[in-house]
C-alpha positions as CSV (number, residue, x, y, z in Angstrom):
1,M,11.8,-11.8,-21.6
2,I,11.5,-12.8,-18.0
3,A,8.7,-15.0,-17.0
4,V,6.6,-13.7,-13.9
5,N,4.4,-15.3,-11.8
6,T,2.5,-15.0,-8.4
7,L,2.6,-16.9,-5.2
8,D,-1.2,-17.7,-5.6
9,N,-0.6,-19.4,-9.0
10,I,2.5,-21.1,-7.8
11,V,1.5,-22.1,-4.1
12,A,-1.9,-21.7,-3.2
13,A,-3.2,-24.0,-6.0
14,R,-0.6,-26.6,-5.4
15,F,-0.9,-27.1,-1.6
16,R,-4.8,-26.0,-1.7
17,S,-5.5,-27.6,1.9
18,A,-2.0,-27.6,3.6
19,R,-0.9,-24.9,6.2
20,L,1.9,-22.8,4.7
21,M,5.0,-21.3,5.9
22,L,6.6,-18.5,3.6
23,K,10.1,-17.1,3.6
24,I,10.3,-14.1,1.7
25,D,13.6,-12.6,0.9
26,V,13.6,-10.8,-2.3
27,E,15.8,-7.9,-2.0
28,G,13.1,-5.0,-1.9
29,A,10.5,-6.6,-3.9
30,E,8.6,-7.7,-0.8
31,W,5.3,-5.7,-1.4
32,D,5.5,-6.9,-5.1
33,V,5.3,-10.5,-3.7
34,L,2.7,-9.9,-1.3
35,Q,0.3,-8.4,-3.8
36,G,0.2,-11.7,-5.8
37,A,-0.3,-14.0,-2.7
38,A,-3.8,-13.1,-1.3
39,N,-4.7,-16.9,-1.2
40,A,-1.4,-18.2,-0.2
41,L,-1.5,-15.7,2.8
42,E,-5.1,-17.2,3.7
43,Q,-3.3,-20.6,4.0
44,T,-0.3,-19.3,5.9
45,R,0.5,-19.4,9.5
46,V,4.2,-18.5,9.5
47,I,5.9,-15.8,7.7
48,L,9.8,-15.1,7.7
49,I,10.3,-12.0,5.8
50,E,13.4,-9.6,5.3
51,N,11.4,-6.1,5.2
52,S,14.1,-3.4,5.1
53,K,13.6,0.1,5.9
54,S,16.3,1.2,3.5
55,R,18.5,-1.4,2.0
56,N,17.6,-2.3,-1.7
57,H,15.5,0.5,-2.3
58,P,16.0,3.9,-4.4
59,G,17.1,6.7,-2.0
60,H,17.6,4.1,0.8
61,R,14.1,4.3,1.9
62,N,11.3,1.7,1.5
63,P,8.2,3.5,0.7
64,R,6.1,0.3,1.4
65,Y,7.7,-0.7,4.7
66,D,4.7,0.4,6.8
67,D,2.2,-1.0,4.0
68,I,3.8,-4.5,4.4
69,N,3.6,-4.4,8.2
70,R,-0.3,-3.2,7.8
71,L,-1.1,-5.8,5.3
72,L,0.2,-8.7,7.4
73,E,-1.8,-7.2,10.4
74,V,-4.8,-6.9,8.2
75,C,-4.5,-10.7,7.2
76,A,-4.5,-11.6,11.0
77,F,-0.8,-11.8,11.5
78,R,1.2,-10.6,14.4
79,L,4.7,-9.8,14.7
80,R,6.5,-12.1,17.2
81,A,10.3,-11.6,16.7
82,Q,12.4,-9.3,15.0
83,W,16.3,-9.2,14.5
84,G,17.9,-6.8,12.3
85,E,15.5,-6.4,9.2
86,N,14.4,-10.1,9.8
87,C,10.7,-10.2,11.0
88,L,9.0,-13.5,12.2
89,W,5.0,-13.1,11.8
90,L,2.4,-15.6,13.3
91,K,-1.0,-16.2,12.8
């Protein structure tokens, strides 16, 4: 059995009034992590995320690549820098 938790359960409650910086490098599970991070994203000002279009995905295609970018934009983040698959988003 593998224990699973969300960023909201782990981070948002623990750092309730803090401004956060998130670094997300989860080998293809970025979308899943972000789905459990609504409250944490509200507190976050900086995100460094590895968002690959192909690596670590079946068929070498990330079906959630554009969804991840749209979600961050909807949460008021703006892409400020990108090098390779690494992206810096700021709010």
